[in-house]
DOMARSE-106933 format. One line per 4 residues: number of its first residue (from 0); their letters; for each residue x, y, z of C-alpha. Coordinates in Angstrom, 3 decimals. Example, Ala and Ser with C-alpha at 12.3 -4.5 7.8 and 13.67 -1.06 7.14 Angstrom:
0	as	12.300/-4.500/7.800; 13.670/-1.060/7.140;
//
This chain:
0	msaa	-31.328/25.350/45.433; -29.022/27.938/45.972; -27.375/30.583/43.350; -24.442/28.469/43.363;
4	gwaa	-25.903/25.131/42.882; -27.865/26.620/40.037; -24.596/27.744/38.214; -23.082/24.474/39.255;
8	vaaa	-25.600/22.621/37.770; -25.648/25.263/34.519; -21.967/24.939/34.051; -22.543/20.815/34.171;
12	lala	-24.782/20.972/31.440; -23.125/23.377/29.275; -20.114/20.870/29.703; -22.096/18.085/29.027;
16	aslp	-23.420/19.361/25.797; -20.069/20.771/24.769; -18.449/17.089/25.042; -18.957/16.340/21.331;
20	ywlp	-17.434/19.256/19.763; -14.009/18.771/22.215; -14.010/15.150/23.648; -13.034/13.431/20.424;
24	ravv	-10.249/15.864/20.028; -8.621/15.447/22.991; -8.942/11.822/22.696; -7.243/11.576/19.901;
28	alrv	-4.451/13.871/21.000; -4.060/11.785/24.029; -3.834/8.523/21.972; -0.733/10.158/19.999;
32	rifa	1.068/10.664/23.304; -0.103/7.084/24.527; 1.152/5.507/21.250; 4.459/6.893/21.547;
36	rvng	4.811/6.257/25.093; 4.229/2.091/24.018; 6.196/2.556/21.045; 8.788/4.621/21.890;
40	eegi	10.260/7.822/20.126; 11.373/6.402/17.084; 11.360/7.538/13.152; 12.048/10.457/10.850;
44	papg	8.986/12.595/10.362; 8.946/13.591/6.289; 7.530/16.446/5.730; 9.342/17.458/8.998;
48	revp	12.820/19.476/9.909; 14.945/16.481/8.883; 12.981/15.882/5.910; 11.410/19.027/4.487;
52	aeef	8.354/18.823/1.716; 10.898/19.403/-0.717; 12.723/16.402/-0.145; 10.176/14.349/0.427;
56	kqvy	9.652/12.256/-2.945; 13.565/12.428/-3.196; 14.115/10.359/-0.182; 11.227/8.258/-0.258;
60	ghpa	12.203/7.079/-3.787; 15.715/6.401/-2.507; 16.800/2.480/-3.404; 18.259/2.181/0.090;
64	angr	14.544/3.219/1.585; 13.426/-0.285/1.216; 13.264/-2.203/4.306; 9.528/-2.589/5.107;
68	srga	9.652/-4.685/8.739; 12.403/-5.786/10.295; 13.948/-3.408/12.879; 11.381/-0.777/13.246;
72	alsd	8.912/-1.135/16.463; 5.978/-0.068/14.381; 6.462/-3.409/12.274; 4.899/-5.158/15.752;
76	lfwy	1.590/-3.248/15.546; 0.702/-3.350/11.591; 1.996/-7.483/11.894; -0.339/-7.169/14.665;
80	wlsp	-3.616/-5.667/12.944; -2.846/-7.239/9.094; -2.395/-10.677/10.332; -2.359/-13.489/9.171;
84	gpev	0.309/-14.294/7.599; 2.347/-10.982/7.912; 5.592/-12.320/6.829; 3.779/-13.148/3.539;
88	hqeh	1.627/-10.136/2.955; 2.956/-8.111/0.188; 3.424/-4.799/1.805; 5.523/-6.379/4.848;
92	lepg	8.044/-8.337/2.858; 11.587/-6.976/3.107; 13.678/-6.640/-0.899; 14.765/-9.495/-1.940;
96	pryd	13.253/-12.977/-4.226; 10.576/-13.522/-1.811; 8.905/-9.779/-2.527; 9.890/-9.628/-6.086;
100	dvar	8.439/-13.094/-6.639; 4.876/-12.249/-4.455; 4.882/-8.225/-6.347; 4.895/-10.072/-9.641;
104	ttrq	2.257/-12.468/-9.390; 0.070/-9.554/-7.881; 0.541/-7.477/-11.167; 0.141/-10.884/-13.416;
108	ilag	-3.158/-10.826/-11.137; -4.388/-7.662/-11.508; -3.275/-7.333/-15.146; -5.679/-9.951/-16.602;
112	psra	-8.861/-7.839/-17.083; -8.835/-5.277/-19.668; -10.200/-1.795/-19.313; -13.322/-2.975/-20.576;
116	ewte	-13.180/-6.167/-18.396; -12.855/-4.050/-15.209; -15.624/-1.416/-16.541; -18.512/-4.381/-16.751;
120	lvgr	-17.107/-6.541/-13.911; -17.187/-3.406/-11.140; -20.900/-2.227/-12.979; -22.071/-5.187/-12.540;
124	ctrr	-21.088/-6.409/-9.106; -22.442/-2.367/-7.393; -25.604/-3.193/-9.636; -25.850/-6.526/-7.623;
128	vlde	-24.876/-5.376/-4.402; -27.443/-2.006/-4.892; -30.285/-4.528/-5.981; -29.953/-5.974/-2.921;
132	lgge	-31.663/-3.010/-0.418; -34.207/-4.182/-2.220; -37.818/-2.214/-1.748; -39.213/0.947/-3.108;
136	kplf	-38.332/2.850/0.506; -38.451/6.830/-0.243; -34.574/6.723/0.918; -32.099/4.096/2.344;
140	rvrl	-29.754/5.251/5.436; -26.779/3.568/4.923; -22.602/3.364/6.000; -21.021/3.879/2.955;
144	rdlm	-17.992/1.351/3.628; -20.387/-0.952/4.418; -22.204/-0.971/1.328; -19.295/-1.193/-1.107;
148	mpvw	-17.430/-3.619/0.830; -19.365/-6.224/-0.513; -18.639/-4.976/-3.914; -15.071/-5.108/-3.948;
152	aevy	-15.398/-8.278/-1.879; -16.487/-9.636/-5.403; -14.487/-8.062/-7.613; -11.495/-9.016/-6.417;
156	yevv	-12.587/-12.834/-6.043; -13.575/-12.837/-9.724; -10.147/-10.968/-10.647; -8.460/-13.853/-8.551;
160	frsp	-10.220/-16.788/-9.658; -11.913/-16.150/-12.622; -15.178/-16.983/-11.309; -18.409/-15.448/-9.918;
164	cpre	-18.159/-15.020/-5.779; -20.223/-16.988/-4.277; -22.227/-15.581/-1.527; -21.525/-17.403/1.807;
168	vrdl	-17.721/-16.634/0.442; -18.503/-12.761/0.184; -19.705/-13.246/3.369; -16.472/-14.401/4.521;
172	itgn	-14.437/-11.826/2.441; -15.934/-8.811/4.182; -16.438/-10.424/7.938; -12.619/-10.383/7.584;
176	addv	-12.181/-7.283/5.906; -14.670/-5.186/8.163; -12.731/-7.078/11.041; -9.402/-5.956/10.040;
180	vsal	-10.312/-2.259/9.169; -12.330/-1.770/12.215; -9.526/-3.069/14.428; -7.047/-0.335/12.434;
184	kctr	-9.547/1.956/13.564; -9.323/0.861/17.307; -13.366/0.597/17.073; -13.124/-3.049/17.761;
188	lrhl	-10.960/-5.865/18.699; -10.004/-8.626/16.146; -12.169/-11.747/15.629; -9.443/-14.309/14.439;
192	drra	-12.433/-16.641/14.108; -13.376/-14.466/11.200; -9.649/-14.906/10.010; -9.453/-18.561/10.255;
196	rlta	-12.790/-19.325/8.636; -11.528/-17.334/5.335; -8.379/-18.722/5.891; -9.512/-22.442/5.980;
200	ylre	-11.914/-21.843/2.577; -8.841/-20.411/0.828; -6.107/-23.340/1.110; -9.693/-25.644/0.294;
204	rlah	-10.319/-23.801/-2.765; -6.187/-23.560/-3.504; -5.762/-27.242/-2.929; -8.855/-28.318/-5.348;
208	dppp	-9.449/-25.610/-7.800; -6.558/-22.703/-7.969; -6.658/-19.968/-9.701; -5.566/-19.584/-13.430;
212	vplp	-2.227/-17.087/-12.274; 0.139/-19.528/-10.562; 0.967/-18.037/-7.059; 4.693/-17.473/-5.920;
216	allt	6.430/-20.465/-6.066; 8.683/-19.259/-3.250; 5.556/-19.750/-1.138; 4.200/-22.883/1.083;
220	erer	1.015/-23.774/0.117; -0.356/-22.495/3.670; 1.449/-18.896/2.857; -0.218/-18.596/-0.292;
224	ayyl	-3.562/-18.804/1.007; -2.081/-16.008/3.526; -0.610/-14.183/0.545; -4.255/-14.203/-1.161;
228	qgtf	-5.905/-13.180/1.785; -3.905/-10.576/2.896; -2.893/-8.872/-0.638; -6.536/-9.489/-2.242;
232	fnta	-8.735/-10.071/0.478; -7.882/-7.744/2.868; -5.926/-5.212/1.624; -7.904/-4.745/-1.651;
236	vvqm	-11.245/-5.299/-0.600; -10.507/-2.623/2.646; -8.875/0.013/0.522; -11.321/0.417/-2.412;
240	seat	-14.159/0.286/-0.041; -12.393/2.783/1.726; -11.671/4.645/-1.208; -15.057/4.629/-2.937;
244	ahll	-16.861/5.620/0.594; -14.748/8.616/0.605; -15.932/9.533/-3.163; -19.542/9.095/-2.336;
248	lala	-19.325/10.471/1.008; -17.727/13.895/-0.231; -20.563/14.089/-3.360; -22.835/13.728/-0.370;
252	thpe	-21.223/16.487/1.240; -20.829/18.828/-1.457; -24.573/18.705/-3.486; -23.285/21.203/-6.006;
256	vqqr	-20.462/19.009/-7.294; -23.037/16.339/-7.235; -25.439/18.160/-9.226; -22.616/19.789/-11.963;
260	lrta	-22.029/15.846/-12.568; -25.622/15.330/-13.514; -26.465/18.296/-15.775; -23.152/19.434/-16.840;
264	aepd	-21.735/17.401/-20.091; -18.525/16.837/-19.102; -16.776/13.564/-19.037; -13.536/14.103/-17.574;
268	yldh	-15.358/15.884/-13.981; -15.551/12.689/-12.032; -12.025/11.634/-12.638; -11.197/15.351/-11.247;
272	vvde	-13.617/14.698/-8.651; -11.839/11.621/-7.835; -8.586/13.020/-7.632; -9.634/15.786/-5.626;
276	tlqh	-10.983/12.974/-3.199; -7.827/11.039/-3.027; -6.215/14.186/-2.093; -7.923/15.235/0.989;
280	fplf	-8.811/11.518/2.067; -5.420/9.586/1.061; -5.565/5.987/1.894; -2.509/5.892/3.473;
284	gvah	-1.715/7.683/6.478; 1.709/7.613/7.422; 4.150/4.486/5.337; 7.352/3.850/7.540;
288	ritt	10.000/2.417/5.803; 13.508/1.210/7.381; 16.733/2.204/5.530; 18.709/-0.267/4.721;
292	geip	21.989/1.549/3.652; 22.920/5.370/3.777; 21.106/8.167/1.885; 23.293/10.919/1.335;
296	rdgr	21.696/14.406/0.346; 22.793/17.854/-0.702; 23.660/20.418/1.997; 21.683/18.077/4.493;
300	paip	23.725/15.640/6.923; 23.017/12.019/5.526; 20.517/9.733/6.795; 22.215/6.504/8.301;
304	pgsv	21.265/2.793/7.196; 19.011/1.719/10.194; 16.518/4.805/10.135; 12.619/4.453/10.304;
308	llfn	11.287/7.436/8.008; 7.805/7.844/8.463; 6.087/9.435/5.338; 3.253/11.089/5.909;
312	ypey	1.022/11.093/2.909; -1.978/13.327/4.189; 0.684/16.028/5.337; 2.698/15.817/2.160;
316	qrsg	-0.300/16.628/0.105; -1.193/19.673/2.061; 2.156/21.148/1.778; 1.628/20.962/-2.379;
320	taea	-1.996/22.423/-2.308; -3.414/25.735/-2.475; -6.330/26.537/-0.484; -6.157/22.771/0.985;
324	erfd	-9.005/22.484/2.931; -11.096/23.678/0.010; -12.642/20.990/-1.961; -12.372/22.247/-5.446;
328	pdrw	-12.369/19.289/-8.579; -11.726/22.272/-10.458; -8.450/22.673/-9.568; -7.052/19.380/-11.540;
332	lsrd	-8.407/21.146/-15.088; -5.200/22.473/-15.460; -1.452/21.543/-15.081; -0.968/25.200/-13.425;
336	trpt	-3.717/24.976/-10.445; -3.377/21.274/-10.061; -1.617/19.992/-6.763; 2.030/19.787/-6.929;
340	asip	2.350/17.143/-4.079; -0.017/14.417/-5.175; 1.138/10.777/-4.130; -2.821/8.642/-3.655;
344	fgva	-0.930/5.307/-4.545; 2.694/5.975/-3.207; 6.046/6.757/-5.414; 6.950/4.702/-8.113;
348	anrp	10.236/3.942/-6.777; 9.620/2.500/-4.053; 6.659/-0.112/-3.407; 3.813/1.684/-5.254;
352	cpar	0.267/0.282/-4.993; -0.497/-2.003/-7.629; -3.817/-0.722/-8.211; -2.584/2.282/-9.270;
356	gfav	-3.321/1.919/-12.890; -7.117/1.315/-12.348; -8.202/2.623/-9.331; -9.955/5.890/-10.629;
360	ltmr	-11.165/4.081/-13.630; -12.780/1.414/-11.063; -14.085/4.373/-8.333; -15.561/5.942/-11.269;
364	vaae	-17.887/3.203/-12.557; -18.952/2.086/-9.257; -19.707/6.012/-8.211; -21.400/5.873/-11.632;
368	evlr	-23.724/2.949/-10.426; -24.859/4.696/-7.341; -25.798/8.168/-9.068; -27.520/6.360/-11.458;
372	rfrl	-29.623/5.081/-9.180; -29.699/7.569/-6.174; -29.439/11.389/-4.907; -27.100/11.278/-2.102;
376	essa	-27.128/13.550/1.009; -24.926/13.524/3.885; -24.584/15.783/7.257; -22.159/13.819/8.841;
380	ehtr	-18.239/15.004/9.534; -16.226/13.723/6.910; -12.484/12.787/7.952; -9.920/11.073/6.803;
384	slps	-9.848/7.874/9.111; -13.622/7.566/8.776; -14.385/5.830/12.105; -18.047/6.272/11.149;
388	rgpc	-17.729/4.567/8.318; -19.977/7.091/6.239; -23.587/7.632/7.295; -25.561/8.929/4.032;
392	llip	-28.945/8.782/2.921; -29.475/7.284/-0.787; -32.597/8.711/-2.048; -34.112/8.115/-5.286;
396	redt	-33.192/10.187/-8.217; -37.035/10.572/-8.825; -37.730/12.073/-5.324; -37.122/15.607/-5.470;
400	gspr	-37.780/16.376/-1.682; -35.376/17.528/0.810; -35.080/15.448/4.027; -33.790/18.118/5.771;
404	lrla	-35.414/16.705/9.296; -33.274/13.596/8.540; -30.452/15.136/8.130; -30.809/17.418/11.176;
408	amrl	-31.185/14.187/13.458; -27.914/12.782/11.267; -25.455/15.726/11.857; -26.652/15.333/15.644;
412	adhw	-26.156/11.719/15.767; -22.963/11.824/14.451; -21.647/14.421/16.764; -22.598/12.695/19.630;
416	anvp	-21.554/9.037/18.141; -18.103/10.498/18.283; -18.245/10.516/22.364; -18.497/6.736/23.423;
420	rslt	-16.883/6.261/19.711; -13.506/8.431/20.918; -13.244/6.654/24.200; -13.593/2.878/22.739;
424	qlvl	-10.747/3.873/20.452; -8.761/5.168/23.255; -9.546/2.111/25.610; -9.004/-0.720/22.374;
428	gtym	-6.350/1.181/20.953; -4.211/1.712/24.039; -4.718/-1.966/24.653; -3.553/-3.060/21.143;
432	vwda	-0.669/-1.126/20.996; 0.318/-2.427/24.093; -0.406/-6.050/23.449; 1.502/-5.727/19.986;
436	rrqg	4.741/-4.634/21.216; 3.960/-7.393/24.240; 3.534/-9.832/21.432; 6.587/-8.734/19.153;
440	lcrt	5.438/-10.503/16.209; 7.950/-8.702/13.588; 10.964/-9.026/16.261; 9.528/-12.859/17.190;
444	yfaa	9.523/-13.710/13.170; 12.937/-12.305/12.551; 14.473/-13.549/15.607; 13.319/-17.119/14.692;
448	apgg	14.562/-16.449/10.699; 17.263/-18.876/9.729; 20.806/-17.272/9.758; 20.292/-14.671/12.147;
452	ssps	19.130/-13.278/15.178; 16.767/-10.477/16.064; 18.145/-7.044/15.152; 17.953/-4.159/17.666;
456	vvgs	14.337/-2.490/17.403; 14.599/1.080/17.185; 12.678/3.066/20.317; 11.703/-0.034/22.007;
460	r	11.895/-0.454/25.422;
//
């Protein structure tokens, strides 16, 4: 082979070896462009040029920033991902009596357990799932999101129905929740049979043995099943599984933090670790709201009605954090050092997360149960979207060895897994964005709503 031939081979090998380090990022950038191309350029980013970080909370909390679905092209996509019954998913309901009825019911259901009961429930469900790992193995290789999803399926079933969750029902809930979150990450298309099986179970359960808290009176029987499925067995299970996976992966990738939890008598330190985790890896990416009236501002043009506001949680939280890239739970020790921009559960004046009063408590309980049994180690990349589902080694606490070879293999496998996964996300994400615009679930719903025609969709083509 000529020198030029050998040079070409060497260049090809170097390019192939470098794929994990540049291809996934390039694919993400391409996906963003495709997303904008299909949905159209819509919305006012916040924080951004028109809404700087210092105005973020003021604009987000304004009473006119309360539209949720009607009039935004993005709504078609989120309805597509979070179906069934998107019109009764609490996060998608427009302001009015139906939203008030649903939000009130959610608060009543979640207010049932006391703090002691939440602690006992989450601890018991976590122990049961950890017991299912079984055997006396030297270590377990798990995906943290997959490990924690059955925990929260059991927890929220018992919170809603006040009875233990049967194993077959837990499988229905986790199957649907995993399907939803995988579609959101664009790693897999939706399997609507999983959705349908859970819906059928809930309708049967509600017909013969409804929960103690009366469900929203303004919803039909079918919509009540969709409400429970969307609010508790979809959003709550997915969000808490993601949150706990982020917490455990943060501990696994910061051994000094994990060691301090084991050795230092600092009762509040784990709470600070939770706070820092939610600061680095907020569960919400971009929340869009549609203005139902004008939002006046001092020294700036008013935001007109019908505007689509795109509230970027990660960007906002980074804006108020010194050394934002550093994982430092100690920054929460003092009011002087903690971040000035932190909204892990949203803004109180605009659809805050219903779990904000107990999420930190329950995440802490689940983490404590895991740490009682295992040391966590991982060399996987930790990103907010967590498409890898959080690869991690669970090592029994009495084992003091270091699995260096396993961690090195995990690091290599994680790098290379990003290549096919990013290409899968590109293909499936492009298809789902296109298909959501084609079906127009949100627009169709409002077009068929009594007393009005479909509004114009900002940015549609």
